[in-house]
C-alpha positions in Angstrom: 138.2 118.5 160.1 137.4 118.9 156.5 136.0 115.4 156.3 132.4 114.3 155.6 129.8 116.4 157.3 127.8 114.8 160.1 124.9 117.1 159.5 122.2 116.5 156.9 122.3 118.5 153.7 120.5 121.8 154.1 118.3 122.5 151.0 116.6 125.6 152.4 116.8 128.9 150.5 116.5 131.1 153.5 119.9 132.7 152.9 118.8 134.1 149.5 115.2 134.9 150.3 115.8 138.7 150.8 116.9 139.4 147.2 114.2 137.1 145.8 111.5 138.9 147.8 112.8 142.3 146.7 113.0 141.4 143.0 109.5 139.7 143.1 107.9 142.8 144.6 109.8 145.1 142.1 108.5 143.0 139.2 104.9 143.0 140.4 104.8 146.8 141.1 106.5 147.5 137.8 103.9 145.4 135.9 101.0 147.2 137.6 102.2 150.8 138.1 105.2 151.3 136.0 109.0 151.2 136.4 109.2 154.3 138.5 107.0 153.0 141.2 108.7 149.6 140.8 111.9 151.3 141.9 110.1 152.9 144.8 109.0 149.5 146.0 112.6 148.3 145.7 113.7 151.3 147.8 111.0 150.5 150.4 112.2 146.9 150.7 115.8 148.0 151.2 114.6 150.5 153.7 113.3 147.7 155.8 116.6 145.8 155.4 118.4 148.9 156.5 116.4 149.0 159.7 117.2 145.4 160.3 120.9 146.2 159.8 120.7 148.9 162.4 118.9 146.5 164.8 121.5 143.8 164.3 124.3 146.3 164.9 122.7 147.4 168.2 121.9 143.8 169.3 125.2 142.2 168.3 127.8 145.0 168.1 129.1 143.6 164.8 130.5 146.6 163.0 130.1 145.1 159.5 126.4 145.9 159.8 127.3 149.5 159.3 128.6 148.6 155.8 125.4 146.8 154.9 123.4 149.8 156.3 125.3 152.3 154.1 125.0 150.0 151.1 121.2 149.7 151.6 120.8 153.4 152.0 122.8 154.0 148.8 120.4 151.7 146.9 117.4 153.5 148.4 118.7 156.9 147.1 119.5 155.4 143.7 116.0 154.0 143.3 114.6 157.5 143.8 117.0 159.6 141.7 117.9 157.2 138.9 118.0 159.1 135.6 114.8 159.0 133.5 113.0 156.4 135.7 113.4 157.6 139.3 110.6 159.7 140.8 113.2 162.4 141.5 115.3 161.7 138.4 118.6 163.6 138.1 120.9 163.9 135.0 123.2 161.1 134.2 126.3 163.2 134.9 125.2 163.8 138.5 124.3 160.2 138.9 127.7 158.7 138.0 129.4 159.4 141.3 126.7 157.6 143.2 126.9 154.7 140.8 130.7 154.5 141.4 130.1 154.6 145.1 127.6 151.7 144.9 130.1 149.6 142.9 132.7 150.2 145.6 130.2 149.3 148.3 129.2 146.2 146.3 132.8 145.0 146.2 133.0 145.4 150.0 129.7 143.4 150.3 131.2 140.6 148.3 134.2 140.6 150.6 131.9 140.5 153.6 130.0 137.5 152.2 133.2 135.6 151.1 134.8 136.0 154.5 131.5 135.2 156.4 131.7 138.4 158.4 127.9 138.5 158.7 127.2 134.8 158.7 125.7 133.2 161.9 128.0 130.3 162.7 125.5 127.8 164.3 126.1 125.2 161.5 129.8 125.1 162.2 129.3 124.9 165.9 127.1 121.8 165.5 129.7 120.3 163.1 132.5 120.9 165.6 130.5 119.5 168.5 130.0 116.2 166.6 133.5 115.8 165.2 134.7 113.3 167.9 131.3 111.6 168.5 131.0 108.4 166.6 128.9 106.2 168.8 125.1 105.8 168.2 123.9 104.4 171.5 121.1 106.6 172.7 118.8 109.3 171.4 117.5 112.7 172.5 116.8 113.6 176.1 115.3 116.8 177.5 117.8 116.8 180.4 120.6 119.5 180.3 124.0 118.1 181.2 126.3 119.7 183.8 129.9 119.7 182.6 131.9 120.9 185.6 133.5 124.2 186.3 135.8 126.7 184.7 137.9 129.5 186.2 136.5 132.8 185.1 135.8 136.3 186.4 132.5 138.1 185.7 134.4 140.6 183.4 136.0 137.7 181.5 132.6 136.0 181.0 131.0 139.3 180.0 133.8 139.9 177.5 133.5 136.4 176.1 129.8 136.8 175.8 130.2 140.0 173.8 132.8 138.5 171.6 130.6 135.5 170.6 127.8 137.8 169.8 129.9 140.3 167.9 131.4 137.5 165.7 127.9 135.9 165.3 129.3 132.6 166.7 126.3 132.6 169.1 123.7 135.0 170.5 124.2 135.5 174.2 121.7 136.4 176.8 122.9 137.9 180.1 120.9 136.9 183.1 121.2 137.8 186.8 123.8 135.2 187.6 124.8 133.6 184.3 125.3 133.9 180.6 123.3 131.8 178.2 125.1 131.0 174.8 122.8 130.1 172.0 124.3 129.1 168.6 122.2 130.6 165.8 121.6 128.9 162.5 121.0 130.8 159.3 117.2 131.1 159.0 116.8 131.4 162.8 118.5 134.7 163.2 115.4 136.8 163.8 113.6 135.7 167.0 116.3 135.9 169.6 118.9 138.2 168.0 116.2 140.8 167.2 114.6 140.5 170.6 111.2 139.2 169.5 111.5 136.6 172.2 114.0 135.8 175.0 112.7 132.2 175.4 115.6 129.9 174.6 114.2 126.8 176.3 113.8 125.0 172.9 117.2 126.1 171.7 120.7 124.5 171.7 122.6 126.3 174.4 125.5 126.4 176.8 125.0 128.2 180.2 127.9 129.5 182.3 127.2 131.1 185.6 129.4 133.6 187.4 131.0 130.9 189.5 132.1 129.1 186.4 129.6 126.2 186.4 128.9 125.0 182.9 125.6 123.3 181.7 124.9 122.4 178.0 121.9 121.1 176.0 121.2 120.4 172.4 117.7 120.9 171.1 115.7 118.2 169.5 115.5 120.2 166.3 119.2 120.5 166.1 119.8 116.9 167.2 117.7 115.8 164.2 119.9 117.7 161.9 122.5 115.0 162.3 122.6 112.2 159.8 122.9 109.5 162.5 121.6 108.9 165.9 124.7 110.0 167.7 125.3 109.3 171.4 123.4 112.3 172.9 125.3 112.6 176.2 128.6 112.6 174.3 127.3 115.2 171.8 126.1 117.5 174.6 129.4 117.2 176.5 131.3 117.9 173.3 129.3 121.0 172.7 130.0 122.3 176.2 133.7 121.4 175.9 133.8 123.3 172.6 132.7 126.5 174.2 135.0 125.9 177.2 137.8 125.7 174.7 136.6 128.9 173.0 136.6 130.6 176.4 140.2 129.5 177.1 141.3 130.8 173.7 139.5 134.1 174.3 141.0 134.4 177.8 144.5 133.8 176.4 143.8 136.4 173.7 143.9 133.8 171.0 140.5 134.6 169.5 141.9 134.2 166.0 142.1 130.4 166.6 138.3 130.3 167.2 137.6 131.8 163.8 140.2 129.6 162.2 138.5 126.4 163.6 135.1 127.6 162.3 136.4 128.7 158.9 138.4 125.5 158.4 135.1 123.6 158.0 134.6 125.4 154.6 130.8 125.4 155.0 128.6 127.3 152.5 128.0 131.1 153.1 124.3 130.3 153.1 124.3 127.8 156.0 
């Protein structure tokens, strides 16, 4: 499973854009208005990130977003009260406890990044879907593929849906008679997860209705991420079978094996 990737290399910098934007704005405002207002601009940016953390917490249920929110709020406070340069500067002695708190929070943030607690796992899902597909006989088709039926109750499917969303394996959309499972790649984590749109028609997805019928589809955009023209029907079937396997592991209370399969790929924390 740790062999050569079947996906094209990803050279995007989406995963590090937030700190780049924050530092660029800080430098511009500092140059024009001075360092105090530069720190205010930095606090403003982290204020927006804190709002995003709360939205992600509400939309996914992933508790690690609480940590990022607290870390971001700590930075906001520090930008305002930093000794000598903050708009509401306080003495160094009073600032030290907050600095120590931020260092502790930063250590936790490093742990979160290293263990991929807040990483969307769409890249790993596409890799796992392609692991047993070696033929290159046909290309992309718009037609979703029915994959048979699984045995599930409505409560089991709802619990599975919530688990996938909480672990950022996929974003899930609950409809009247089915659940739609949409793997999310880093860089695409805003539109569906934050509720800007519920249109998943152009996304890779697995649909499971309350009777257990399974349908899968891989989007053209994701299909073109693969290095080779893999047999599309086999690839779609493999994606559906992957989530069927995940459901069985969840149903048997073996969710740890799902995370193990994803982590074993050793993909970058920025993918």
